[in-house]
MARDREN-502776 format. One record per residue: z, x, y of N, C-alpha, C in turn. Coordinates in Angstrom, 2 decimals. Last residue first. Layout:
# MARDREN-502776
[atom [Z X Y] [Z X Y] [Z X Y]]
...
***
This chain:
# MARDREN-502776
[atom [188.85 90.81 -197.08] [189.92 91.43 -197.88] [190.37 90.59 -199.04]]
[atom [187.14 89.20 -195.67] [186.56 90.13 -196.63] [187.61 90.75 -197.55]]
[atom [188.81 87.85 -193.95] [188.09 87.08 -194.96] [187.52 87.98 -196.04]]
[atom [189.62 89.93 -192.27] [190.61 89.25 -193.10] [189.93 88.49 -194.24]]
[atom [187.15 90.44 -191.03] [187.80 91.49 -191.83] [188.84 90.88 -192.77]]
[atom [186.78 88.05 -189.65] [185.84 88.43 -190.70] [186.44 89.49 -191.62]]
[atom [188.84 88.24 -187.77] [188.87 87.17 -188.77] [187.97 87.54 -189.94]]
[atom [187.92 90.44 -186.29] [189.25 90.48 -186.93] [189.32 89.43 -188.05]]
[atom [185.46 89.47 -185.37] [185.50 90.66 -186.22] [186.83 90.78 -186.95]]
[atom [186.35 87.33 -183.75] [185.54 87.07 -184.94] [185.60 88.27 -185.90]]
[atom [187.60 88.76 -181.73] [188.40 87.85 -182.56] [187.65 87.54 -183.86]]
[atom [185.35 90.08 -180.65] [186.46 90.85 -181.25] [187.31 89.98 -182.16]]
[atom [183.80 87.83 -179.76] [183.29 88.79 -180.75] [184.42 89.56 -181.42]]
[atom [184.35 86.06 -177.77] [184.99 85.83 -179.06] [184.59 86.84 -180.13]]
[atom [183.28 85.55 -175.19] [184.29 86.59 -175.42] [185.07 86.39 -176.71]]
[atom [181.15 83.93 -174.96] [182.46 83.29 -174.84] [183.60 84.25 -175.18]]
[atom [178.94 85.52 -175.40] [179.06 84.85 -174.10] [180.44 84.23 -173.88]]
[atom [179.45 86.28 -178.11] [179.42 87.26 -177.03] [179.66 86.60 -175.67]]
[atom [179.19 83.87 -179.52] [180.44 84.64 -179.56] [180.53 85.60 -178.38]]
[atom [176.50 83.27 -178.93] [177.57 82.36 -178.51] [178.90 83.11 -178.47]]
[atom [175.25 85.46 -180.19] [175.08 85.23 -178.76] [176.20 84.34 -178.21]]
[atom [175.96 85.01 -182.87] [176.42 86.24 -182.18] [176.32 86.09 -180.67]]
[atom [174.55 82.59 -183.27] [176.00 82.64 -183.41] [176.56 83.85 -182.67]]
[atom [171.90 83.48 -182.96] [172.42 82.46 -182.07] [173.96 82.48 -182.08]]
[atom [171.78 85.26 -185.12] [171.58 85.75 -183.75] [172.14 84.75 -182.73]]
[atom [172.19 83.54 -187.37] [173.11 84.64 -187.05] [173.00 85.14 -185.63]]
[atom [172.07 80.27 -187.79] [171.26 81.31 -187.18] [172.21 82.41 -186.68]]
[atom [173.31 79.07 -190.98] [173.29 79.13 -189.52] [172.37 80.26 -189.07]]
[atom [173.99 79.11 -193.60] [173.26 77.93 -193.10] [173.20 77.91 -191.58]]
[atom [175.33 80.69 -195.54] [174.21 81.22 -194.75] [173.33 80.09 -194.20]]
[atom [177.53 80.23 -197.09] [176.37 79.34 -197.27] [175.14 79.83 -196.53]]
[atom [179.35 82.11 -196.11] [178.87 82.20 -197.50] [177.61 81.37 -197.73]]
[atom [179.78 81.16 -193.51] [179.24 82.50 -193.72] [178.67 82.65 -195.12]]
[atom [180.91 78.61 -194.01] [179.64 78.75 -193.26] [178.99 80.10 -193.54]]
[atom [183.25 79.44 -195.33] [182.27 78.61 -196.03] [180.91 78.68 -195.33]]
[atom [184.53 80.78 -193.26] [184.14 81.52 -194.47] [183.09 80.75 -195.25]]
[atom [185.00 78.59 -191.58] [184.14 79.69 -191.13] [183.64 80.49 -192.33]]
[atom [186.83 77.18 -193.17] [185.52 76.58 -192.87] [184.54 77.66 -192.41]]
[atom [188.95 79.01 -193.16] [188.35 78.61 -194.43] [186.96 78.03 -194.19]]
[atom [189.52 79.06 -190.46] [189.07 80.30 -191.11] [188.40 79.99 -192.43]]
[atom [190.42 76.47 -190.14] [189.21 76.90 -189.43] [188.65 78.17 -190.05]]
[atom [192.74 76.45 -191.61] [191.62 75.63 -192.09] [190.32 75.98 -191.37]]
[atom [194.29 78.22 -190.00] [193.94 78.57 -191.38] [192.74 77.76 -191.88]]
[atom [192.87 78.40 -186.67] [193.86 77.92 -187.64] [193.39 78.32 -189.04]]
[atom [191.04 79.19 -184.60] [191.66 80.19 -185.48] [192.76 79.72 -186.41]]
[atom [189.60 78.53 -182.25] [190.84 77.84 -182.59] [191.67 78.70 -183.56]]
[atom [187.39 80.34 -182.20] [188.23 80.13 -181.02] [189.59 79.53 -181.38]]
[atom [186.31 80.05 -184.78] [186.83 81.34 -184.33] [187.80 81.14 -183.17]]
[atom [185.57 77.35 -184.67] [186.50 77.83 -185.71] [187.13 79.15 -185.31]]
[atom [183.71 77.52 -182.62] [184.95 76.77 -182.38] [186.00 77.16 -183.43]]
[atom [181.74 78.94 -184.01] [182.39 79.55 -182.85] [183.70 78.84 -182.50]]
[atom [181.00 77.03 -185.94] [181.56 78.32 -186.34] [182.32 78.97 -185.19]]
[atom [179.96 75.04 -184.30] [181.10 74.73 -185.16] [181.79 76.02 -185.59]]
[atom [177.82 76.47 -183.22] [178.93 76.08 -182.35] [180.15 75.69 -183.15]]
[atom [176.25 76.78 -185.52] [176.70 77.97 -184.79] [177.87 77.64 -183.86]]
[atom [175.70 74.14 -186.30] [176.47 75.01 -187.18] [177.05 76.19 -186.40]]
[atom [176.10 71.90 -183.47] [175.30 72.73 -184.38] [176.23 73.61 -185.22]]
[atom [177.72 68.75 -183.23] [177.71 70.18 -182.92] [176.83 70.91 -183.94]]
[atom [175.82 65.80 -182.88] [176.68 66.62 -183.73] [176.58 68.07 -183.29]]
[atom [175.40 62.42 -182.00] [175.17 63.83 -181.64] [176.23 64.64 -182.37]]
[atom [173.83 59.66 -183.69] [174.99 60.39 -183.20] [174.55 61.78 -182.77]]
[atom [172.73 56.52 -184.69] [172.38 57.76 -183.99] [173.66 58.38 -183.44]]
[atom [173.29 55.12 -187.84] [173.73 55.21 -186.44] [173.35 56.56 -185.85]]
[atom [172.73 55.14 -190.54] [171.84 54.40 -189.66] [172.21 54.44 -188.19]]
[atom [174.70 56.90 -191.53] [174.68 55.49 -191.93] [173.88 54.63 -190.96]]
[atom [173.95 59.01 -188.99] [174.95 58.78 -190.03] [174.97 57.27 -190.29]]
[atom [171.69 61.29 -187.66] [171.93 59.90 -188.02] [172.95 59.87 -189.14]]
[atom [171.47 63.44 -184.74] [171.50 63.18 -186.18] [171.68 61.68 -186.40]]
[atom [170.82 65.90 -182.40] [170.69 64.47 -182.68] [170.62 64.30 -184.20]]
[atom [173.13 68.52 -181.57] [171.94 68.04 -182.26] [171.98 66.53 -182.42]]
[atom [174.42 69.73 -178.42] [174.57 69.10 -179.73] [173.24 68.58 -180.26]]
[atom [174.70 70.99 -176.00] [173.60 71.41 -176.86] [173.65 70.80 -178.26]]
[atom [176.99 69.87 -174.82] [175.70 69.80 -174.10] [174.53 70.07 -175.03]]
[atom [178.92 70.61 -176.70] [178.64 69.19 -176.44] [177.26 69.03 -175.80]]
[atom [178.88 73.36 -176.39] [178.57 72.78 -177.70] [178.21 71.31 -177.56]]
[atom [179.74 73.54 -173.73] [178.40 73.98 -174.08] [177.96 73.39 -175.42]]
[atom [182.35 72.57 -174.02] [181.42 71.91 -173.09] [179.97 72.27 -173.44]]
[atom [183.43 74.43 -175.80] [183.31 73.03 -176.20] [182.32 72.28 -175.31]]
[atom [183.28 76.76 -174.16] [182.59 76.70 -175.45] [182.38 75.26 -175.88]]
[atom [184.96 76.13 -172.05] [183.53 76.34 -171.77] [182.72 76.27 -173.06]]
[atom [187.23 73.51 -173.00] [186.86 74.92 -172.89] [185.37 75.02 -172.59]]
[atom [187.21 70.69 -173.15] [187.89 71.36 -172.03] [187.51 72.83 -171.88]]
[atom [186.28 67.72 -174.08] [185.71 69.07 -174.14] [186.24 69.82 -172.92]]
[atom [188.81 65.67 -175.34] [188.06 66.09 -174.15] [187.56 67.52 -174.35]]
[atom [188.56 63.98 -178.25] [188.98 65.28 -177.74] [188.18 65.64 -176.50]]
[atom [189.70 61.46 -180.08] [188.83 61.69 -178.94] [189.36 62.93 -178.24]]
[atom [189.87 61.02 -183.42] [190.47 61.81 -182.35] [189.43 61.99 -181.27]]
[atom [190.18 58.27 -185.47] [189.28 59.00 -184.58] [190.10 59.73 -183.53]]
[atom [190.50 57.25 -188.74] [191.24 57.71 -187.58] [190.30 58.58 -186.74]]
[atom [188.49 54.64 -190.08] [188.61 56.06 -189.76] [189.57 56.30 -188.59]]
[atom [187.74 52.10 -190.60] [188.72 52.69 -191.53] [189.03 54.15 -191.20]]
[atom [187.57 50.96 -187.42] [187.07 50.71 -188.77] [188.12 51.22 -189.73]]
[atom [189.61 53.21 -186.03] [188.43 52.41 -185.69] [187.68 52.22 -187.01]]
[atom [192.73 54.24 -185.14] [191.95 53.72 -186.26] [190.84 52.82 -185.72]]
[atom [193.17 57.22 -183.39] [193.19 55.76 -183.32] [192.27 55.24 -184.41]]
[atom [194.98 60.17 -184.51] [193.78 59.37 -184.26] [194.01 57.88 -184.18]]
[atom [197.06 61.76 -185.30] [196.54 61.96 -183.94] [195.41 61.01 -183.58]]
[atom [198.54 59.44 -187.36] [198.63 60.84 -186.93] [198.09 60.96 -185.51]]
[atom [197.07 56.59 -186.45] [197.51 57.31 -187.64] [197.41 58.79 -187.31]]
[atom [197.44 53.66 -184.52] [197.26 55.11 -184.57] [197.78 55.63 -185.90]]
[atom [195.98 50.59 -183.61] [196.76 51.35 -184.60] [196.40 52.84 -184.53]]
[atom [194.30 49.20 -182.03] [195.56 49.64 -181.44] [196.35 50.56 -182.36]]
[atom [191.63 47.47 -181.48] [191.91 48.78 -182.08] [193.14 49.38 -181.39]]
[atom [190.86 45.17 -180.20] [191.77 45.06 -181.35] [192.09 46.37 -182.02]]
[atom [189.51 45.41 -177.91] [188.69 45.07 -179.08] [189.55 44.98 -180.35]]
[atom [191.49 46.25 -176.22] [190.89 44.93 -175.96] [190.06 44.46 -177.15]]
[atom [191.82 48.84 -177.21] [192.88 47.84 -177.44] [192.35 46.43 -177.23]]
[atom [189.52 50.06 -176.17] [189.67 49.91 -177.62] [190.73 48.86 -177.96]]
[atom [190.16 49.97 -173.45] [188.97 49.27 -173.94] [189.06 49.05 -175.45]]
[atom [192.42 51.64 -173.48] [192.52 50.25 -173.03] [191.37 49.42 -173.53]]
[atom [191.34 54.06 -174.26] [192.26 53.39 -175.17] [192.49 51.94 -174.77]]
[atom [189.68 54.49 -171.95] [189.14 54.49 -173.30] [190.04 53.71 -174.25]]
[atom [191.50 54.50 -169.81] [190.43 53.49 -169.87] [189.82 53.37 -171.27]]
[atom [193.21 56.75 -170.65] [193.70 55.37 -170.57] [192.59 54.33 -170.58]]
[atom [192.79 59.39 -170.69] [191.99 58.62 -171.64] [192.42 57.15 -171.65]]
[atom [192.55 61.72 -168.10] [193.22 60.54 -168.64] [192.27 59.78 -169.55]]
[atom [193.12 64.88 -166.90] [192.25 64.09 -167.75] [193.05 62.92 -168.29]]
[atom [193.36 66.41 -163.79] [194.06 65.66 -164.83] [193.05 64.80 -165.58]]
[atom [192.24 67.63 -161.60] [192.20 68.35 -162.87] [192.91 67.63 -164.01]]
[atom [191.90 66.56 -159.11] [193.26 66.93 -159.49] [193.31 67.66 -160.83]]
[atom [189.21 65.90 -158.85] [189.74 66.99 -158.04] [191.11 67.46 -158.51]]
[atom [188.05 65.12 -162.22] [188.18 64.92 -160.78] [188.79 66.12 -160.08]]
[atom [187.52 65.30 -164.84] [188.93 65.41 -164.46] [189.14 65.25 -162.97]]
[atom [185.51 63.62 -166.82] [185.52 64.08 -165.43] [186.97 64.10 -164.98]]
[atom [184.45 64.57 -170.07] [185.36 63.85 -169.17] [185.23 64.44 -167.78]]
[atom [182.74 64.23 -173.04] [182.67 64.75 -171.68] [183.61 63.91 -170.83]]
[atom [184.35 64.61 -176.20] [183.77 63.78 -175.14] [183.77 64.55 -173.82]]
[atom [184.24 64.90 -179.65] [184.38 65.62 -178.39] [183.66 64.83 -177.31]]
[atom [185.79 63.55 -182.22] [184.74 63.20 -181.28] [185.05 63.90 -179.96]]
[atom [186.50 63.85 -185.53] [186.71 64.51 -184.24] [185.52 64.22 -183.34]]
[atom [187.91 61.75 -187.79] [186.64 62.04 -187.14] [186.96 62.63 -185.77]]
[atom [189.95 62.57 -190.68] [189.66 61.97 -189.38] [188.28 62.37 -188.89]]
[atom [190.38 63.82 -193.05] [191.14 62.60 -192.82] [190.76 61.91 -191.52]]
[atom [188.31 65.26 -195.53] [188.77 65.19 -194.15] [189.44 63.84 -193.95]]
[atom [187.11 67.41 -198.02] [188.01 66.33 -197.66] [188.38 66.40 -196.19]]
[atom [183.67 68.35 -197.67] [185.06 68.64 -198.00] [185.90 67.46 -197.54]]
[atom [180.26 68.76 -198.64] [181.33 67.94 -198.09] [182.70 68.39 -198.59]]
[atom [178.59 71.78 -198.04] [179.02 70.79 -199.02] [180.22 70.05 -198.46]]
[atom [177.19 72.01 -194.69] [177.95 72.50 -195.84] [178.18 71.39 -196.84]]
[atom [175.82 70.69 -192.70] [175.46 72.08 -193.00] [176.09 72.60 -194.28]]
[atom [176.77 68.21 -192.25] [175.34 68.40 -192.07] [174.87 69.78 -192.51]]
[atom [179.51 68.46 -192.47] [178.79 67.84 -193.59] [177.28 68.04 -193.47]]
[atom [180.47 69.29 -190.02] [180.15 70.32 -191.01] [179.37 69.77 -192.20]]
[atom [181.15 66.91 -188.83] [179.94 67.60 -188.37] [179.51 68.65 -189.38]]
[atom [183.54 66.50 -190.25] [182.43 65.55 -190.42] [181.12 66.18 -189.94]]
[atom [185.18 68.65 -189.38] [184.72 68.58 -190.77] [183.54 67.63 -190.94]]
[atom [184.17 69.26 -185.94] [185.07 69.29 -187.08] [184.39 69.13 -188.41]]
[atom [182.39 66.84 -183.92] [182.71 68.20 -184.33] [183.54 68.15 -185.60]]
[atom [180.06 64.83 -182.31] [180.99 64.95 -183.41] [181.15 66.43 -183.75]]
[atom [179.90 64.21 -178.84] [179.33 64.83 -180.04] [180.44 64.95 -181.07]]
[atom [178.96 62.36 -175.89] [179.90 62.78 -176.92] [179.14 63.50 -178.02]]
[atom [178.88 61.43 -172.46] [178.23 62.03 -173.61] [179.29 62.45 -174.61]]
[atom [181.57 59.24 -171.64] [180.29 59.88 -171.33] [179.65 60.38 -172.60]]
[atom [182.97 56.01 -172.16] [182.97 57.46 -172.39] [181.60 57.97 -171.98]]
[atom [182.20 53.74 -170.86] [183.63 54.00 -171.00] [183.87 55.46 -171.36]]
[atom [179.58 52.94 -170.75] [180.04 53.91 -169.76] [181.53 54.19 -169.81]]
[atom [178.50 51.40 -172.69] [179.19 50.68 -171.61] [179.73 51.63 -170.54]]
[atom [177.61 53.37 -174.42] [176.63 52.49 -173.78] [177.24 51.76 -172.59]]
[atom [180.05 54.42 -175.33] [179.14 55.25 -174.53] [178.17 54.37 -173.76]]
[atom [181.01 52.24 -176.76] [181.81 52.80 -175.67] [180.95 53.65 -174.74]]
[atom [179.01 52.02 -178.68] [179.14 50.95 -177.68] [180.00 51.42 -176.50]]
[atom [179.49 54.34 -180.17] [178.22 54.21 -179.44] [178.29 53.10 -178.39]]
[atom [181.99 53.62 -181.24] [181.88 54.79 -180.36] [180.60 54.70 -179.53]]
[atom [181.21 51.41 -182.79] [182.18 51.23 -181.71] [182.08 52.39 -180.72]]
[atom [179.48 52.67 -184.60] [178.98 51.60 -183.74] [179.91 51.37 -182.54]]
[atom [181.24 54.39 -185.90] [180.19 54.95 -185.05] [179.59 53.90 -184.12]]
[atom [182.78 52.48 -187.30] [183.41 53.45 -186.40] [182.39 53.99 -185.40]]
[atom [180.89 51.25 -188.92] [181.59 50.47 -187.89] [182.20 51.40 -186.84]]
[atom [180.17 53.51 -190.56] [179.19 52.82 -189.71] [179.87 52.05 -188.59]]
[atom [182.30 54.22 -192.12] [181.96 55.09 -191.01] [181.03 54.37 -190.03]]
***
């Protein structure tokens, strides 16, 4: 993981990517017992300009110059990790990126979505694995309930959360 994070940090330092934060299962490791994951989700700030089109060509071009060309499923292999660079496109993702926590992984400084934002993204996306992760967060009680409720409310996710919570309780 260290090599992977060093490459990502160098991309940021060189201005190839803007601010970033880790989301998904790897970010969840800071709050929950570790679970199996196959990739690293890196949410990045992108400037879509006036046309609204997001291109990651400069990012992948820079990685190719460094010898990182192999893709596995949705991610480009950096070190031993498939990395998905995910443009923060929804207002929730943009806010989660802006308010990410400073953490350290294997001696590398990184930014990581907070537990409350990870939970809200789980609600927003709503896949089966997201519901499982949300349930794990709720059972572990490792988040600030008021902060989570505020995020859900501001992003119009309260009703969806209530439906998911009811399913989890059944």
